[in-house]
C-alpha positions in Angstrom: 55.5 1.9 44.7 56.7 2.7 48.5 56.5 -0.7 50.3 55.8 -1.2 54.0 59.6 -1.3 54.7 60.2 1.9 52.9 61.0 4.0 56.4 63.2 1.4 57.7 65.3 1.3 54.5 65.5 5.1 54.3 66.7 5.2 57.8 69.5 2.5 57.3 70.8 4.5 54.1 71.1 7.7 56.4 72.8 5.9 58.9 75.4 4.5 56.6 75.7 7.7 54.3 76.7 10.0 57.1 79.8 10.1 58.7 81.0 11.5 61.9 81.5 15.3 61.7 79.0 15.8 59.0 75.5 16.9 59.7 72.5 16.7 57.2 71.2 20.2 56.4 68.5 20.4 53.8 69.1 17.3 52.1 72.7 17.8 51.7 75.8 17.2 54.2 78.3 20.1 55.2 81.5 19.2 56.9 81.8 21.2 60.3 84.7 23.7 60.3 86.7 24.6 63.5 87.7 27.9 63.9 91.3 29.1 64.1 92.2 29.5 67.5 94.5 32.6 68.8 97.3 31.8 71.2 96.6 34.1 74.1 99.3 36.7 74.9 99.3 35.9 78.5 100.4 32.2 78.0 104.3 33.1 78.1 103.6 34.3 81.7 104.9 31.9 84.4 102.7 31.2 87.2 105.6 31.9 89.7 105.8 35.5 88.9 104.8 38.0 91.3 102.3 40.9 90.9 102.7 44.3 90.0 101.8 45.6 93.4 104.2 42.9 95.4 107.3 42.6 92.8 109.2 45.9 94.3 108.6 44.0 98.0 111.6 42.3 99.4 109.3 40.3 101.7 107.5 39.0 99.3 110.4 36.6 98.1 110.8 35.0 101.3 107.3 34.3 102.2 105.9 30.7 102.7 104.2 28.9 100.0 100.7 29.6 100.8 101.3 33.3 100.9 103.3 33.3 97.5 100.1 31.6 95.9 98.1 34.8 96.7 101.0 37.2 95.6 101.9 35.3 92.5 100.0 34.9 89.2 99.0 31.5 90.0 95.7 32.8 91.7 95.6 36.2 90.0 92.9 37.7 88.1 93.0 38.3 84.4 93.5 41.8 84.9 96.6 41.6 86.8 98.0 39.4 84.2 97.2 42.0 81.4 98.8 44.8 83.5 101.9 42.7 84.0 101.8 41.8 80.2 101.7 45.7 79.5 104.6 46.4 81.7 106.5 43.7 79.6 105.7 45.4 76.4 106.6 48.9 77.7 110.1 47.7 79.3 110.7 46.6 75.4 110.2 50.0 73.7 110.5 52.9 76.6 113.3 55.2 76.2 114.2 55.4 80.3 113.0 53.6 83.3 110.7 56.5 84.1 109.0 56.9 80.5 105.3 56.5 80.7 104.1 59.1 78.1 106.2 58.8 75.0 104.6 57.7 71.6 106.4 54.3 71.7 104.9 53.3 75.4 101.4 54.4 74.1 101.7 52.2 71.1 102.7 49.2 73.5 99.8 49.9 75.9 97.4 49.9 72.8 98.8 46.9 71.5 98.3 44.6 74.7 94.5 45.9 75.0 94.0 45.0 71.4 95.2 41.7 71.6 93.1 41.2 74.8 90.3 42.3 72.6 90.9 40.0 69.9 91.1 37.1 72.4 87.6 38.1 73.8 86.0 38.3 70.4 87.3 34.8 69.4 85.2 33.4 72.5 82.3 35.9 72.2 81.9 37.0 68.4 78.6 38.8 69.0 79.9 41.1 71.6 79.6 44.5 69.5 80.8 46.7 72.4 84.1 44.8 72.7 84.4 45.1 68.8 83.9 48.6 69.0 86.5 49.0 71.7 88.8 47.2 69.5 88.5 49.1 66.4 88.8 52.4 68.2 92.0 51.2 69.7 93.3 50.1 66.3 92.6 53.5 65.0 94.4 55.2 67.9 97.3 52.9 67.4 97.3 53.8 63.5 97.5 57.3 64.1 100.4 57.0 66.5 102.5 54.6 64.4 101.7 57.2 61.1 103.1 60.0 63.4 106.2 57.8 64.4 106.8 56.7 60.9 106.8 60.2 59.6 109.2 61.8 62.5 111.3 58.9 63.8 111.7 56.4 61.3 114.2 54.6 63.4 111.9 54.1 66.3 109.0 53.1 64.5 110.9 50.1 62.9 112.2 49.1 66.5 108.7 49.4 68.0 107.4 47.3 65.0 110.0 44.6 65.4 109.8 44.3 69.3 105.9 44.3 69.7 105.4 42.3 66.4 103.4 44.7 64.5 102.8 44.3 60.9 102.3 47.7 59.5 100.6 48.1 56.3 100.0 51.0 54.3 96.3 52.5 54.2 94.5 52.3 50.6 94.8 55.1 48.3 90.9 55.4 48.4 88.4 54.9 51.3 85.5 55.3 48.8 83.5 52.3 48.5 83.6 50.8 45.1 79.8 50.9 43.8 79.0 49.6 40.5 78.1 53.3 39.4 81.4 54.7 40.7 83.5 52.0 38.7 81.5 52.7 35.7 81.9 56.5 36.0 85.9 55.7 36.4 86.1 53.6 33.1 84.3 56.2 31.4 86.5 58.8 32.6 89.8 56.9 31.4 88.2 56.2 27.9 87.5 59.9 27.4 91.0 61.0 28.5 92.4 58.2 26.3 90.5 59.5 23.5 91.2 63.2 24.2 95.0 62.4 24.2 95.0 60.4 20.9 93.0 63.3 19.3 95.6 65.8 20.5 98.6 63.8 19.5 97.1 63.1 16.0 96.6 67.1 15.7 100.1 67.8 17.0 99.2 69.0 20.2 100.1 68.0 23.9 98.3 68.3 27.2 100.0 70.0 29.8 100.5 68.2 33.0 
């Protein structure tokens, strides 16, 4: 049944059947999926901006090109850029120039850190410690936004609009929906409906 040229014919069929971007996995082909890239929040920072430590110094503006490269974001580290981004977000929501401890400012700082964690997780998805820090920061920001929404709704709307935050309401139940819990809930609904029908037919009513 199998001739001497069977292996060569099989190799030719595989080379013709497979297309670029598709790899054979256990006798079937699967297309390669590209991950959706998140745009970095630091991409809008111009490289000519001065670092935070040298921005208030007037001599930094008149320095030569070699010194300016050392003082600007062109050769700055990721931490320096992140600090400058935090200051930009704080300036959008702070009440006055010296405001550093209000709820709005804390939300802005946490927002910059959360976005930095998300960018890091996109490159290193197995970094569990970074994911834990991100979830903790998201919980802190959620509590502050909830407090701000309850006390100062106008300020809450302004913070969400300026920082680009989409506030979603928490679910009614945090309990995990297991099959046993769903069956129990369906049984309770069924028993309550039957009890209401029996009382209605008997001319009685259920007190709320």
